[in-house]
C-alpha positions, -999 to 999 in steps of 0.1 A, spaced: 57 -50 208 43 -29 180 56 -29 145 68 7 150 88 -2 181 103 -33 164 114 -13 133 129 14 155 147 -13 176 161 -30 144 172 4 131 189 12 163 207 -21 164 218 -17 128 230 18 135 249 6 166 264 -23 147 276 0 119 289 26 144 306 0 164 323 -15 134 333 20 122 347 29 156 366 -4 159 382 1 125 390 38 134 406 26 167 427 1 149 438 27 123 446 52 151 466 26 170 486 17 139 493 54 132 505 58 168 528 28 165 541 41 132 550 74 149 568 55 176 588 35 150 598 68 133 609 82 166 629 50 173 648 52 140 656 88 146 668 82 182 689 52 171 707 70 143 713 101 165 728 80 193 750 59 170 763 89 152 770 107 185 788 77 198 810 72 167 820 108 169 834 105 204 869 90 210 856 68 238 826 58 218 802 69 246 771 90 240 774 125 255 749 132 283 734 162 264 727 140 233 712 113 256 689 139 272 678 153 238 673 119 221 658 99 249 640 126 269 611 148 258 577 136 247 589 101 237 612 88 265 630 56 259 660 34 268 691 27 247 721 4 247 754 6 227 773 -26 219 806 -33 202 801 -69 191 785 -84 221 801 -61 247 779 -34 262 797 -1 260 769 23 271 733 25 283 710 54 289 675 66 292 648 47 312 661 23 337 631 0 341 631 -20 309 629 -58 302 663 -74 298 653 -92 266 653 -58 248 691 -54 252 700 -83 231 676 -75 202 694 -78 168 665 -74 143 665 -49 115 629 -39 118 609 -24 147 592 -51 168 570 -53 199 584 -72 229 568 -72 264 547 -42 254 578 -23 243 587 -12 209 623 -20 201 646 -12 171 683 -18 164 707 -2 140 744 -13 133 773 4 117 811 -1 118 809 -30 143 788 -10 167 751 -16 174 726 6 191 693 -8 205 666 17 213 632 8 229 601 28 240 572 16 261 538 14 244 520 28 273 514 60 254 497 41 227 476 22 253 467 55 269 457 69 235 435 39 228 419 42 262 413 79 256 397 71 222 375 45 238 363 69 265 356 95 240 339 73 214 317 52 237 293 80 247 292 92 211 285 56 201 256 52 226 242 87 218 241 81 181 225 47 186 197 63 207 193 91 182 190 66 154 164 46 173 144 78 182 146 91 146 135 58 132 106 56 157 94 90 146 99 84 109 83 49 110 54 63 130 49 89 103 52 63 75 27 39 93 2 67 100 -20 58 70 -21 22 81 -30 32 117 -58 54 105 -70 26 82 -70 1 111 -90 25 133 -115 30 104 -117 -7 99 -124 -13 136 -153 12 134 -162 0 99 -160 36 86 -147 48 53 -114 67 56 -98 91 32 -74 76 7 -39 86 19 -16 102 -7 18 89 -16 34 64 -40 56 43 -16 48 7 -7 30 16 26 9 43 9 -1 20 -19 -10 -7 6 -31 18 26 -47 31 -5 -56 -5 -16 -72 -13 18 -89 21 20 -106 14 -14 -114 -21 -2 -130 -8 30 -150 18 10 -162 -10 -13 -172 -32 16 -189 -3 33 -208 5 1 -217 -32 -3 -230 -34 33 -251 -3 27 -264 -17 -6 -274 -49 12 -291 -29 39 -310 -9 13 -319 -40 -6 -332 -58 25 -353 -27 35 -367 -25 0 -374 -62 -2 -392 -61 32 -413 -31 21 -422 -44 -14 -430 -80 -2 -450 -70 28 -482 -61 10 -485 -90 -15 -475 -116 11 -502 -102 35 -528 -103 7 -517 -138 -2 -521 -149 34 -556 -133 37 -567 -151 5 -555 -184 18 -573 -178 51 -605 -170 32 -602 -203 12 -597 -222 44 -628 -208 60 -649 -213 28 -670 -245 25 -666 -245 -13 -638 -234 -35 -642 -198 -46 -628 -194 -81 -626 -156 -77 -604 -160 -46 -582 -184 -65 -579 -159 -93 -568 -132 -69 -544 -156 -53 -529 -164 -87 -525 -126 -93 -508 -122 -60 -485 -152 -68 -476 -136 -101 -470 -103 -84 -447 -120 -59 -429 -137 -88 -424 -103 -105 -412 -87 -73 -387 -115 -68 -374 -111 -103 -371 -74 -99 -353 -77 -66 -329 -102 -81 -322 -79 -110 -317 -50 -87 -292 -70 -66 -273 -81 -97 -272 -47 -112 -260 -30 -80 -233 -57 -75 -222 -54 -111 -228 -91 -116 -230 -89 -154 -232 -117 -179 -223 -99 -211 -232 -113 -245 -245 -100 -278 -281 -90 -274 -305 -87 -304 -326 -57 -295 -351 -64 -323 -358 -99 -310 -359 -87 -274 -384 -60 -282 -405 -85 -301 -406 -109 -271 -416 -81 -248 -443 -70 -273 -458 -105 -274 -457 -108 -236 -476 -76 -229 -500 -76 -259 -527 -96 -240 -526 -72 -210 -529 -42 -234 -558 -57 -252 -575 -65 -218 -572 -28 -210 -584 -17 -244 -551 -2 -253 -526 -8 -281 -489 -16 -281 -469 -4 -311 -436 -20 -321 -411 1 -342 -379 -19 -343 -349 -20 -366 -322 -47 -366 -297 -37 -339 -274 -55 -314 -256 -44 -283 -231 -60 -259 -250 -62 -226 -266 -85 -200 -297 -99 -217 -316 -108 -185 -310 -74 -169 -319 -56 -201 -351 -77 -205 -361 -70 -169 -356 -32 -174 -377 -33 -206 -404 -53 -189 -406 -27 -161 -408 2 -186 -436 -13 -206 -455 -23 -174 -451 12 -160 -465 26 -193 -495 3 -191 -502 10 -154 -495 47 -152 -495 60 -188 -523 67 -213 -532 58 -248 -510 36 -270 -477 22 -258 -448 20 -281 -415 1 -282 -388 16 -304 -354 1 -313 -331 20 -337 -299 39 -342 -293 76 -339 -260 94 -342 -241 61 -345 -256 49 -311 -282 22 -306 -312 32 -285 -342 14 -269 -372 35 -261 -406 30 -245 -433 57 -249 -469 63 -242 -493 92 -249 -495 104 -213 -477 133 -197 -455 113 -173 -451 117 -136 -457 151 -121 -435 170 -97 -410 147 -78 -430 115 -71 -414 87 -51 -397 63 -75 -410 28 -75 -390 -4 -76 -394 -9 -114 -380 25 -123 -352 21 -98 -342 -11 -115 -342 6 -148 -318 33 -135 -295 7 -119 -294 -15 -150 -286 16 -172 -257 25 -148 -244 -11 -148 -245 -14 -186 -230 21 -191 -261 33 -210 -275 68 -210 -310 71 -195 -331 101 -208 -367 111 -204 -389 131 -228 -421 149 -219 -430 164 -252 -455 148 -274 -462 121 -248 -438 106 -223 -408 85 -233 -379 68 -215 -349 60 -237 -318 39 -231 -289 49 -254 -259 25 -256 -224 35 -261 -218 10 -289 -240 1 -318 -227 -35 -322 -210 -63 -304 -177 -55 -321 -166 -34 -292 -164 -45 -255 -158 -11 -242 -188 -9 -220 -182 11 -188 -192 1 -154 -218 18 -134 -192 39 -116 -184 57 -148 -219 56 -164 -233 88 -177 -257 109 -157 -294 106 -161 -310 134 -181 -346 144 -176 
């Protein structure tokens, strides 16, 4: 049975229980009111009969008084006693004998009859009425209320089924989206069901984005690693066929191994940046720029180019390994694709720390396909909440501007709220 049907059934049972209790209490109250009306009639009849009997010389109730008092809508039976001697009886003939000797002062039920006695001047009148009218009234009430009881129970169940279905609609849509692993729109509302559906919709969207990220990462890794692995395999096959060790082949293999190592580091950095796996700490940009400068100086000299370091003391709160990888990629891109001198700049402008790599070239033309290195730079900037900008005047420069100039603030934003890249 579905949750919707179970909730509707529970609602119907609760409604039936409440209605049944209400109808039972109403029936009891109605019965008591009917009995109270019978008691009032008995008192009236007893007093009328006794006064009429005391007014007569023979102490017998006149027939017309008997007809008025004991007939009509509330027929009954009556007995007149002087002491224990029965002087007169009237009204209904079929009555239990035990009613005639009743001497109580309050109305009482005996053998499904209501009986009452009143005494005055040595005379006693006993009046009784059958409770069949009350029973008929209770039966009529039961016949009238039972269909209403069942109808209201069914209406409550049907209404609950519709309302619960409407309330559970966000969860049903979410379940259908989860079965197809498709992102669903976040449902509106502030109740518990809506908040639960919103939380799972956001979770589903996150899982979907993570799955797509993994698929892109695997495709990128496969594409980037295919060429160097093939070259490495060809070099090994060449060495295996050679009778003597070829140092030039070994050198090329070493270069391919270094390229594979760099690719692995880049792919790892990209995965961490996209997954927001940050290890935040205070990063000394002056020291970081100096280490990158020392690392790439030999490569620049081998190309006959120059690396210029312009750094001021500055710190930011960031992931040191991701930031170092991004800076390595920027310098390597400048050496591979740029012209002239390559510069590293660290400073502060407008109260914000920046890290910049420039060269004397004109930068990429048109809309070229972005490589893995630049893609990592973009993702790292997004993950660290840094602003990534490009400048094409007076050379080509890529700048990362951070939101905070020191480690005193931890208010770095995640990649979801990082600023847009400006070109």
